[in-house]
C-alpha positions as CSV (number, residue, x, y, z in Angstrom):
1,M,74.2,-104.2,156.8
2,T,77.8,-104.1,155.4
3,R,79.9,-106.5,153.3
4,T,83.0,-108.1,154.6
5,S,86.3,-107.8,152.6
6,Q,86.1,-111.5,151.7
7,Q,82.6,-111.0,150.2
8,T,83.8,-107.9,148.3
9,T,86.7,-109.8,146.7
10,R,84.5,-112.7,145.6
11,A,82.1,-110.2,144.0
12,R,84.9,-108.5,142.0
13,R,86.3,-111.9,140.8
14,F,82.8,-112.9,139.7
15,A,82.2,-109.7,137.8
16,A,85.6,-109.9,136.0
17,L,84.9,-113.6,135.0
18,S,81.4,-112.6,133.6
19,T,82.9,-109.8,131.6
20,R,85.6,-112.2,130.0
21,L,82.9,-114.7,129.2
22,L,80.7,-112.1,127.5
23,L,83.7,-110.9,125.4
24,L,84.5,-114.4,124.4
25,L,80.9,-115.1,123.4
26,A,80.9,-111.9,121.3
27,L,84.1,-112.9,119.5
28,L,82.7,-116.4,118.9
29,V,79.5,-115.1,117.3
30,T,81.5,-112.7,115.1
31,A,83.8,-115.5,113.9
32,C,80.9,-117.8,113.1
33,R,79.3,-115.3,110.8
34,S,82.3,-115.7,108.4
35,L,82.2,-119.5,108.4
36,P,81.1,-121.0,105.0
37,F,78.9,-123.7,106.5
38,R,76.6,-121.4,108.4
39,N,73.2,-120.3,107.0
40,Q,73.5,-116.5,107.3
41,L,70.4,-114.6,108.5
42,T,69.1,-111.9,106.2
43,P,66.9,-109.0,107.2
44,P,63.2,-109.4,106.5
45,P,62.2,-108.0,103.1
46,T,60.6,-104.6,102.9
47,A,58.5,-103.3,100.1
48,P,60.4,-100.8,97.8
49,R,59.4,-97.2,97.7
50,T,57.6,-96.0,94.6
51,S,59.8,-94.0,92.3
52,E,59.7,-90.2,92.6
53,Q,60.2,-89.9,88.8
54,P,58.3,-91.7,86.0
55,L,59.9,-95.0,84.9
56,S,59.9,-96.8,81.6
57,W,57.5,-99.8,81.5
58,A,60.5,-102.1,81.3
59,D,61.7,-100.7,84.6
60,V,58.3,-101.0,86.2
61,E,58.2,-104.7,85.1
62,E,61.6,-105.2,86.7
63,R,60.2,-103.9,90.0
64,L,57.1,-106.0,89.9
65,R,58.5,-109.3,88.5
66,P,60.3,-110.6,91.7
67,A,57.2,-110.1,93.8
68,T,54.7,-111.5,91.3
69,V,54.1,-115.2,91.9
70,L,51.9,-118.0,90.5
71,V,49.4,-119.4,93.0
72,E,47.7,-122.7,92.4
73,F,44.6,-123.8,94.4
74,A,44.0,-127.6,94.3
75,R,40.2,-128.4,94.3
76,G,39.7,-132.1,94.8
77,D,39.5,-134.0,91.5
78,Q,39.4,-130.8,89.4
79,P,42.5,-129.3,87.7
80,P,44.4,-126.7,89.9
81,F,43.1,-123.2,89.6
82,P,45.9,-120.8,88.8
83,V,45.9,-117.1,89.8
84,T,48.5,-114.3,89.9
85,G,49.6,-113.3,93.4
86,V,51.7,-110.6,94.8
87,A,54.1,-110.7,97.8
88,Y,53.0,-107.7,99.9
89,A,54.4,-108.5,103.4
90,P,57.2,-110.8,104.7
91,G,56.1,-114.4,103.8
92,L,52.6,-113.3,102.7
93,V,51.0,-113.4,99.2
94,L,47.7,-111.7,98.3
95,T,45.7,-113.1,95.5
96,V,42.1,-113.5,94.3
97,A,40.0,-116.3,95.7
98,P,39.2,-119.3,93.5
99,P,35.6,-120.3,92.8
100,I,34.3,-122.8,95.3
101,A,31.7,-125.5,94.3
102,D,31.3,-128.2,96.9
103,Q,34.4,-127.7,99.1
104,P,37.2,-125.2,99.7
105,P,40.7,-125.7,98.2
106,T,42.4,-128.7,99.6
107,Q,46.0,-127.5,98.9
108,V,47.9,-124.4,97.8
109,R,51.2,-124.1,96.0
110,V,53.2,-121.0,95.1
111,R,55.9,-120.6,92.4
112,A,58.1,-117.6,92.3
113,P,59.3,-116.2,88.9
114,D,62.9,-117.5,89.4
115,Q,61.8,-121.0,90.4
116,N,61.2,-124.0,88.2
117,E,59.0,-125.8,90.7
118,S,56.2,-124.6,93.0
119,E,56.3,-125.2,96.7
120,P,53.5,-125.9,99.2
121,A,52.0,-122.9,101.0
122,E,49.6,-122.4,103.8
123,L,46.2,-120.8,103.2
124,L,45.7,-118.3,106.0
125,G,42.4,-116.7,104.9
126,L,40.0,-116.8,102.0
127,S,36.9,-114.6,101.7
128,T,34.5,-115.4,98.9
129,C,32.6,-112.2,99.8
130,D,35.6,-110.1,99.0
131,G,37.1,-112.4,96.4
132,L,40.5,-112.4,98.0
133,A,42.8,-114.9,99.7
134,V,46.1,-114.7,101.6
135,V,48.6,-117.5,101.7
136,R,51.9,-117.9,103.6
137,V,55.0,-119.2,101.7
138,A,57.5,-121.6,103.3
139,S,60.6,-119.4,102.3
140,P,59.6,-115.8,103.2
141,R,63.1,-114.3,103.1
142,N,63.7,-115.3,99.5
143,L,60.6,-113.4,98.2
144,P,60.9,-109.7,97.5
145,L,57.9,-107.5,98.0
146,A,55.8,-105.0,95.9
147,P,54.5,-101.7,97.1
148,L,50.8,-102.3,97.8
149,A,49.9,-99.6,100.2
150,T,49.0,-96.9,97.7
151,N,45.8,-94.9,97.9
152,K,46.3,-93.5,94.4
153,T,43.4,-93.7,92.0
154,P,44.5,-93.3,88.3
155,D,43.0,-90.5,86.3
156,I,40.8,-91.4,83.3
157,G,43.0,-91.9,80.3
158,E,46.2,-92.3,82.5
159,D,48.6,-94.9,81.2
160,V,48.9,-98.0,83.3
161,L,50.5,-101.4,83.0
162,V,48.7,-104.7,83.6
163,F,51.1,-107.4,84.7
164,G,50.4,-111.1,85.3
165,Y,50.7,-114.7,84.2
166,P,49.4,-115.6,80.7
167,A,46.1,-117.5,80.5
168,S,47.4,-119.7,77.6
169,D,50.1,-121.2,79.8
170,P,50.4,-119.9,83.4
171,T,53.7,-121.8,83.8
172,K,55.4,-119.3,81.6
173,P,56.8,-116.0,82.9
174,P,54.5,-113.1,83.6
175,I,53.6,-110.8,80.7
176,S,52.5,-107.2,80.5
177,L,49.7,-105.4,78.7
178,P,49.8,-101.6,78.4
179,A,46.4,-100.0,79.0
180,A,44.6,-96.8,79.9
181,A,42.6,-96.3,83.1
182,T,38.8,-95.7,82.6
183,G,38.1,-94.5,86.1
184,T,36.2,-96.2,88.9
185,A,32.8,-98.0,89.0
186,T,30.9,-99.0,92.0
187,D,30.2,-102.7,92.7
188,P,26.6,-102.4,94.0
189,D,26.7,-105.8,95.9
190,R,29.9,-105.1,97.8
191,E,29.4,-101.4,98.0
192,R,33.0,-100.6,96.9
193,D,34.7,-98.8,94.1
194,E,36.7,-100.8,91.5
195,L,39.1,-99.6,88.8
196,G,38.7,-100.2,85.1
197,V,40.9,-100.3,82.1
198,N,40.2,-100.0,78.3
199,I,41.4,-103.5,77.4
200,A,40.1,-107.0,77.8
201,L,42.0,-109.2,80.3
202,D,41.3,-112.5,78.5
203,D,45.0,-113.1,77.9
204,L,45.8,-113.1,81.7
205,I,44.7,-115.3,84.5
206,F,42.8,-113.7,87.4
207,G,44.8,-111.6,89.9
208,A,46.9,-109.6,87.5
209,L,48.4,-106.4,88.9
210,M,47.7,-102.8,87.7
211,A,50.7,-100.5,88.1
212,D,51.5,-97.0,87.2
213,R,54.8,-95.5,85.8
214,Y,56.1,-94.9,89.3
215,G,56.1,-98.7,90.1
216,A,53.1,-98.5,92.4
217,V,50.6,-101.4,92.4
218,L,47.2,-99.8,92.0
219,G,45.0,-102.9,92.1
220,L,44.4,-106.6,91.6
221,A,42.3,-107.9,88.7
222,L,39.0,-109.6,89.7
223,P,37.0,-112.1,87.7
224,D,34.6,-109.4,86.6
225,G,37.4,-107.7,84.6
226,R,37.9,-104.8,87.0
227,F,40.6,-104.1,89.6
228,L,40.2,-103.9,93.4
229,P,42.1,-100.9,94.6
230,A,45.4,-101.7,96.4
231,A,44.4,-99.8,99.6
232,T,41.1,-101.8,99.8
233,A,42.8,-105.1,99.1
234,L,45.4,-104.4,101.7
235,Q,42.8,-103.6,104.4
236,I,41.0,-106.9,103.7
237,A,44.3,-108.8,103.5
238,Q,45.3,-107.7,107.0
239,T,42.2,-109.4,108.4
240,L,42.6,-112.6,106.4
241,A,46.3,-112.8,107.4
242,E,45.2,-113.3,111.0
243,G,44.4,-116.9,110.1
244,R,40.7,-116.8,109.7
245,G,40.5,-119.7,107.3
246,V,37.8,-120.1,104.7
247,L,35.1,-117.5,105.1
248,W,32.5,-119.1,103.0
249,L,28.8,-119.9,103.3
250,G,28.1,-121.5,99.9
251,I,25.2,-119.2,99.2
252,Q,24.3,-116.8,96.4
253,L,22.3,-113.8,97.6
254,S,20.5,-110.9,96.0
255,I,18.7,-107.7,97.1
256,H,15.0,-107.7,96.2
257,R,12.0,-105.5,95.6
258,N,9.3,-108.0,96.6
259,A,7.9,-107.1,100.0
260,E,4.6,-108.6,98.8
261,R,6.1,-112.1,98.6
262,F,8.4,-112.0,101.7
263,G,6.4,-109.8,104.0
264,T,9.4,-107.4,104.4
265,A,11.4,-105.0,102.3
266,T,14.7,-105.9,104.0
267,G,16.7,-109.2,103.8
268,L,18.5,-110.9,100.9
269,V,16.9,-113.5,98.6
270,V,18.7,-116.9,98.3
271,R,19.3,-117.3,94.6
272,G,21.2,-120.6,95.0
273,V,23.2,-122.7,97.3
274,N,26.3,-124.9,96.7
275,P,25.5,-128.6,97.1
276,G,27.3,-129.9,100.1
277,G,28.3,-126.4,101.2
278,P,27.7,-124.8,104.7
279,A,24.3,-123.3,103.8
280,A,22.9,-126.3,102.0
281,T,23.8,-128.7,104.8
282,A,22.1,-126.3,107.3
283,G,18.8,-126.6,105.3
284,V,18.9,-123.3,103.4
285,E,17.1,-123.5,100.1
286,P,16.8,-121.3,97.0
287,G,13.8,-119.0,97.2
288,M,14.2,-118.3,100.9
289,L,14.9,-114.9,102.3
290,L,17.9,-114.4,104.6
291,A,16.5,-112.0,107.2
292,R,19.1,-112.1,110.0
293,L,22.7,-113.4,110.2
294,D,24.5,-113.6,113.6
295,D,21.6,-111.8,115.3
296,T,22.0,-108.9,112.8
297,E,19.3,-107.8,110.3
298,V,20.9,-107.8,106.8
299,S,19.9,-105.9,103.7
300,S,23.1,-105.8,101.7
301,F,25.8,-108.2,100.6
302,S,28.4,-106.0,102.1
303,Q,26.8,-106.5,105.5
304,V,27.2,-110.3,105.1
305,C,30.8,-109.8,104.2
306,G,31.4,-107.6,107.2
307,I,29.9,-110.2,109.5
308,L,31.9,-113.0,108.1
309,R,35.2,-111.0,108.5
310,Q,34.5,-110.9,112.3
311,H,34.6,-114.7,112.4
312,R,36.8,-117.7,111.6
313,Q,36.3,-120.9,109.9
314,G,34.3,-123.3,112.0
315,D,32.4,-120.6,113.9
316,E,28.6,-121.1,114.0
317,L,26.3,-118.4,112.9
318,T,22.6,-118.3,113.7
319,V,20.4,-117.3,110.8
320,E,16.8,-116.4,110.4
321,L,15.0,-117.2,107.2
322,R,11.6,-116.4,105.7
323,Q,10.0,-119.0,103.4
324,P,6.9,-118.0,101.4
325,R,4.2,-120.6,101.1
326,A,0.8,-120.7,99.5
327,A,-1.1,-118.7,102.1
328,E,1.5,-117.9,104.7
329,I,5.2,-117.0,105.3
330,A,7.1,-119.4,107.6
331,I,9.9,-117.8,109.7
332,L,12.7,-120.4,110.3
333,T,16.0,-120.5,112.2
334,T,19.0,-122.7,111.7
335,T,22.8,-122.6,112.3
336,I,25.4,-122.3,109.6
337,R,29.1,-123.3,110.3
338,V,31.5,-120.9,108.5
339,G,33.4,-122.8,105.8
340,E,32.2,-126.3,106.8
341,P,29.1,-128.5,106.6
342,S,26.9,-128.7,109.6
343,Q,23.9,-131.1,108.8
344,R,21.2,-129.0,110.5
345,T,17.5,-128.9,110.0
346,P,15.7,-125.5,110.1
347,T,13.1,-125.0,112.9
348,V,9.9,-123.0,112.3
349,I,9.6,-120.1,114.8
350,R,6.3,-118.8,113.6
351,V,4.1,-118.2,110.6
352,E,2.6,-115.0,109.1
353,P,-0.4,-114.8,106.8
354,R,0.2,-113.6,103.2
355,P,-2.2,-110.8,102.1
356,A,-5.2,-111.8,100.1
357,E,-5.2,-111.0,96.4
358,G,-7.1,-107.9,95.3
359,Q,-9.6,-107.5,92.5
360,R,-8.2,-107.9,89.1
361,L,-8.4,-105.0,86.6
362,T,-8.4,-105.2,82.8
363,Y,-7.4,-102.6,80.2
364,R,-7.6,-102.6,76.4
365,W,-6.3,-100.1,73.8
366,T,-7.4,-100.2,70.2
367,F,-5.8,-96.8,69.6
368,D,-8.7,-94.7,68.5
369,E,-9.2,-91.1,69.6
370,S,-10.3,-92.1,73.1
371,T,-6.7,-93.2,73.9
372,Q,-4.9,-90.1,72.8
373,N,-3.8,-89.2,76.3
374,D,-2.9,-92.7,77.5
375,W,0.5,-93.1,75.8
376,P,3.6,-90.9,75.2
377,L,3.1,-88.9,72.0
378,G,4.9,-86.2,70.1
379,R,8.7,-85.8,69.5
380,S,11.6,-86.6,71.7
381,D,15.3,-87.2,71.1
382,L,14.5,-90.8,70.3
383,G,12.0,-90.0,67.6
384,S,8.2,-89.6,67.7
385,G,5.0,-91.3,68.7
386,E,1.5,-90.9,67.3
387,I,-1.9,-92.6,67.3
388,A,-3.4,-92.9,63.8
389,D,-5.3,-95.4,61.7
390,G,-6.1,-97.6,64.7
391,A,-2.4,-98.0,65.7
392,Y,0.2,-96.6,68.0
393,A,3.2,-95.8,65.8
394,V,6.6,-95.2,67.3
395,T,9.3,-94.0,65.0
396,L,12.9,-94.2,66.2
397,T,15.4,-91.9,64.5
398,R,18.5,-92.6,66.6
399,P,20.6,-95.7,66.0
400,Q,21.3,-98.0,68.9
401,A,18.6,-96.4,71.0
402,F,15.8,-97.8,73.2
403,G,12.8,-96.5,74.9
404,I,10.3,-97.5,77.6
405,L,6.7,-96.5,77.0
406,E,4.1,-96.7,79.9
407,P,0.4,-96.0,79.8
408,R,-0.5,-93.0,82.1
409,T,-3.8,-94.4,83.3
410,V,-2.8,-97.8,84.7
411,P,-1.8,-98.1,88.4
412,P,1.0,-100.3,89.7
413,G,0.1,-103.9,90.2
414,T,1.4,-107.2,91.6
415,D,0.3,-110.1,89.3
416,Q,0.2,-108.8,85.7
417,R,-0.3,-109.8,82.1
418,V,0.4,-107.7,79.0
419,R,-0.4,-108.7,75.4
420,T,0.1,-106.8,72.2
421,R,-0.1,-107.3,68.4
422,V,2.9,-105.5,66.9
423,T,4.6,-105.1,63.6
424,I,8.4,-105.5,64.0
425,P,10.6,-104.2,61.2
426,D,14.0,-105.7,60.5
427,E,16.8,-104.5,62.7
428,T,14.5,-103.6,65.6
429,G,13.4,-105.0,68.9
430,V,10.1,-104.9,70.7
431,G,9.3,-106.1,74.2
432,L,6.9,-106.1,77.1
433,L,7.6,-104.9,80.7
434,V,6.0,-106.0,83.9
435,R,6.6,-104.8,87.5
436,S,8.5,-101.7,86.4
437,T,9.5,-99.2,89.1
438,L,11.8,-96.2,89.4
439,E,14.5,-96.4,92.2
440,P,15.4,-93.5,94.4
441,D,18.7,-93.0,92.4
442,Q,16.6,-92.8,89.2
443,S,17.7,-96.3,88.1
444,R,15.0,-98.7,87.1
445,S,13.9,-102.2,88.1
446,F,11.6,-104.4,85.8
447,Y,11.2,-107.7,84.1
448,T,11.2,-107.6,80.3
449,C,11.0,-110.1,77.4
450,I,12.0,-108.9,74.0
451,V,11.7,-110.2,70.4
452,V,14.4,-109.0,68.0
453,R,14.2,-109.2,64.2
454,S,17.6,-109.2,62.5
455,G,18.5,-110.4,59.1
456,G,15.0,-111.9,58.8
457,Q,15.5,-114.1,61.9
458,L,13.4,-113.7,65.0
459,V,15.0,-114.3,68.4
460,A,13.8,-113.8,72.0
461,L,15.4,-113.0,75.3
462,C,14.2,-112.2,78.8
463,S,16.0,-110.2,81.5
464,L,15.6,-108.9,85.0
465,I,16.8,-105.3,85.5
466,L,17.4,-104.8,89.3
467,A,18.3,-101.2,90.3
468,G,19.8,-100.7,86.8
469,E,21.8,-103.9,86.9
470,P,20.8,-106.5,84.2
471,L,20.5,-110.2,84.8
472,V,19.7,-112.6,81.9
473,L,16.8,-114.9,82.6
474,L,16.5,-116.3,79.1
475,P,19.5,-116.1,76.8
476,V,19.0,-115.2,73.1
477,T,16.8,-118.0,71.7
478,P,15.9,-118.4,68.0
479,L,12.1,-118.6,67.4
480,A,10.3,-121.1,65.2
481,V,8.1,-118.3,63.8
482,S,8.3,-117.1,60.3
483,L,6.5,-113.8,59.5
484,P,7.3,-111.0,57.1
485,P,8.2,-107.7,58.7
486,D,4.9,-106.1,57.7
487,E,2.7,-108.6,59.5
488,P,1.8,-108.2,63.2
489,L,3.1,-110.6,65.7
490,E,1.4,-111.4,69.0
491,L,3.5,-111.1,72.2
492,D,2.2,-112.1,75.6
493,L,4.0,-111.7,79.0
494,A,2.5,-112.7,82.3
495,V,4.0,-112.7,85.9
496,Q,2.1,-114.4,88.7
497,D,3.8,-114.4,92.2
498,S,7.3,-115.5,91.2
499,T,6.6,-117.2,87.8
500,L,7.3,-115.4,84.5
501,T,5.7,-116.8,81.3
502,F,6.4,-115.4,77.8
503,R,4.5,-116.5,74.7
504,V,5.1,-115.5,71.0
505,A,2.4,-116.3,68.5
506,S,0.7,-118.5,71.2
507,Q,3.9,-120.5,71.6
508,T,5.5,-120.6,75.1
509,V,9.1,-119.3,74.8
510,A,9.9,-118.9,78.5
511,D,8.5,-120.3,81.7
512,L,10.8,-118.8,84.4
513,E,11.0,-118.5,88.2
514,D,12.3,-115.3,89.8
515,P,11.3,-113.9,93.2
516,L,13.1,-110.5,93.2
517,L,10.4,-108.1,92.0
518,G,6.9,-107.8,93.5
519,S,5.0,-104.9,91.9
520,G,5.2,-102.0,89.5
521,T,3.8,-100.8,86.2
522,I,3.4,-102.3,82.8
523,G,5.0,-101.0,79.7
524,L,6.4,-101.5,76.2
525,W,10.0,-101.7,75.1
526,V,11.2,-100.4,71.7
527,E,14.8,-100.4,70.3
528,S,16.6,-99.6,67.1
529,F,19.9,-100.8,65.7
530,D,22.1,-99.2,63.0
531,T,19.4,-98.6,60.4
532,V,17.1,-95.6,61.1
533,P,14.5,-94.3,60.9
534,V,12.2,-97.3,61.7
535,T,8.6,-97.4,62.7
536,I,7.1,-99.9,65.0
537,R,3.3,-100.2,65.0
538,F,1.2,-101.5,67.9
539,D,-2.3,-102.5,66.6
540,E,-3.6,-103.2,70.1
541,V,-2.5,-103.6,73.7
542,E,-4.3,-105.5,76.5
543,A,-3.4,-105.6,80.2
544,E,-4.6,-107.4,83.4
545,L,-3.3,-106.7,86.8
546,V,-4.0,-106.9,90.6
547,P,-3.5,-103.4,91.9
548,A,-0.7,-102.8,94.4
549,S,-1.6,-100.7,97.4
550,G,0.6,-97.7,98.4
551,K,2.6,-97.7,95.1
552,T,3.3,-94.8,92.8
553,R,3.4,-94.9,89.0
554,G,6.8,-95.2,87.3
555,Q,7.9,-92.5,84.9
556,I,8.6,-92.7,81.2
557,T,12.3,-93.1,80.5
558,R,14.6,-93.6,77.6
């Protein structure tokens, strides 16, 4: 098929006309760029490269200041919660998540350092598991960025700069605090490393930046006083920036060592729920065990975080719970809606019987020659122990030291009671241990209640040590007991199922509930302060316990 001459002429005229129109359009666009009334487009901001040479701290501040913003989370009737944020991508600000009580933040505002007023922003994602949030600002092209993609970990002792908004008045410009890096520490719940510094961060609101002399942002300050490394924060931010909303269940979880109570060594114990939050409205109660989430068996907090990051606000998650009762364990199921209430009632799937209690054993030491091999004796780097004159005398020669003393002949048990009559000198502490076990990593788990005599005053406190991490069950409490340092004092600690009771001189000091530890050995706690040597005398010790099957004795530790 061929064209006619007339068709060819028309095609040439059309091509020439199109070319003239394109040239005219190009000239028009070029001219408009110079007109004063036109809002000129600017290229999207990019994060500056870190310097190849060390900078002064003043220069580092100048690099950080334009990208360091104040973020305010509105929380219903409560005052706004201010945090330091950092612009890390076009239009996106990364910051730490605010605490959530009954409901997530209702509004977010952002104020840049060169602005007098804050402007509304959009909350894209908030993860209470990770402690981070990402918000989108309304004017992204006016906000410079900071380099947040560094994998650098500062060496111990390396100089760093902490930069953020002051806690006394967050509306004032950011301030800086010179510091030195103290290395990394592992968050056992989230199973991630965090950076530390040698200064307190009380003068700054949460979210402050840690930077080095090359202008690299190394981390963001978390509420626990440590910094989340920039590379880890950026990885989480990329997920939250997808618009996942509020990743929140309104539930406080903990690992446990109480297979006797829950019928399983896995799962996470519900320590508390936020009233009106997703978990509470789904029927989850404190004391239950979260066994499965989204059809996945969970045994760590980091697993829960990972599951949440795969979802968005409003998604429904199926959960399986275990609830101990008097003679059985109920297995329940319910549905939690991520970030929102759901008003569900748990359904019982089945029940499992709880094991019957074994025969109770009793022990008593009056510290005569027949008990020479039951308790640690001889010298150690703490001091010495000896049995003489009807007493077990422990002399501590190191200041600010503590020791755990366990009888060699007593097996691990579940329900336990330990009583002692002990002489407590001034500037020392004496306590009792129940359900004490040694973890595979050589850390220790136990309940302890301690009496300290200092300046003539007696005070008590009780703690849970779970895999080496302390949790206060009873804060320091003055005792209404007045005894001279050379007179013995009776201490009595009992644990039955999940109830812990501590008595001093027959007076109940603590009556606590905690379900995290199920079995272990008994023991004594001794500690010294600045004045040494000091000698603590145990006149007698008594113990009752229900033996635990298949358990091994704990080891004596310092």
